[in-house]
Each structure stands twice: as C-alpha cells, then as structure tokens.
N, C-alpha and C positions, 0 to 999 in steps of 0.2 A: 156790303150793299149787293143786293141780288143782281145777277147778270142782266135781267130784263130792264132794271132801272138804269144800270150803266149804259146799256145799249140805247135806251131812249135819250139819255143825256148826251151821248155822243152824237146821235142823230140831230138833236136840237142845236148843238154847237156847230155841227157841220152845216145845217141849214142857214145858220146865222153868219156863215163865212169864216168861222174860226179855222186857222191853219194848223195850230199846234196847241197841245195841252202839256204843261210841264208839272211834274209831281216829284216828290223827293222823300228821303229818309227811308228807303227800302233796304238799305245796306247792300245793294247791288244795283248795277245799271240794267235797265230793261226798257222795252218799248215795242211799238208796233204801229200799224196803220189801220184806220177805220175808213172804209169806203161806203158812202151812202148810196142809195139806189140810183141817184142821178150821176154817180161817178166821181163826186167831189171827195178828195182824200184829206184826212185829218190825221196828223202824226201825234202819237201819245208817247211822251218821253218821261221816264222815271230815272232820276239821278240818285246815286248812292249817297250815303252819309259821308261827310268828310273824314270821319274818324274810322271806326271799326267796320270792316267788311265781313259779310257772311258768305262763305262758299256754299254752293249747292251741295246737297246730300248726294252721296254716291249709291245710296240704296235704290234698287231697281223700281220699287213701287212708290218712291217719294214724290210728292206733289210740290213743285217749286213755289206754288202760291200758298202753301199751308206750312204749319210747323214741321211736318214730316220732311219738308224740302230743305230744312236748314242743316248745314254741315258745320265745319269748324269755323272759328273766328280768326280774322287776320287784321293786324294793324301794320301797314306797310306804305311808305310814302310813294311807292311806284303803283299802288292800287287805289289809295285814297285820293280824293280830289274834289273838283267842283266843275260845274258846267257853265261855259261861257256862251251866252245867247246874244246874237246880233239881230236886231229887228230894223228893217228898212221898209220903205213903202212897197218895194217889189217882193221882198222875201223875208223869211225867218230862217236863220241858220244857227247851228249850235255845234259845240265840240266839247268833249270832256277833257279836262286838263288835270294831270296828276299833281300831287304836292311836289314830287321830284321835279317835274317840268316847271312848276312855278318857281321853285328855288333856283333852278338854273337860269330861268328867264329874268328873274327880278333880284338876283343876288347882289347886284351893284347898287341897290337902293338903300343899303345900310348907311 
C-alpha cells in the first residue's frame, strides 16, 4: 500500500479517536507512533508470528521492510510468543509474552 494511502488512513483513524492499531504476522515485533497535526497520538503495534521469527539482515544496504531486510530464521520459545492486550475505558495497554514465559506462568494448568 502506498505510503500516502497509509498516511491518510492513519490520519482518519486518529481523527476518529483511535488510540492503537494492532497488526500481526510480520515474523518480528515492530511499531511506532503517528501524531496528527492536532497532536493526537496513535500507536501502531505489529506482533510477530507465534512460530518462526525472522532476524533482520546484517547487510548494510538491507531494507527491513523489504525482502532484502530478511536474515536467518529462528524458532525459539524465548523469542516466539503473543501479545496480551488490555482495554479499559481509560487506556489500552499491551505487552509481548514469550512462549517460555507462558509455559512458566501456566505450567500448573496441566
């Protein structure tokens, strides 16, 4: 999607009072903030896949948003995981939890 279209969609979401946009399956965690002209901030959060992770390329001219930015593949319970999102009337908060953390936290559920 062209950057101009993405920018317009972010602006429309921001004007509508959206606080956060969540996306996934990028095989890496990523994110950032969009600030509209009035100063309203909108967080954009991309969560990795729960399985295979893709490291960033170490090549100097690699673009992390293109195929040239892809490095090696990793399957590791200390890097794979999911994002827990808590939504209240006051705020949206989130944190990434690895498979290893979930196994430690919920091991007694067996």
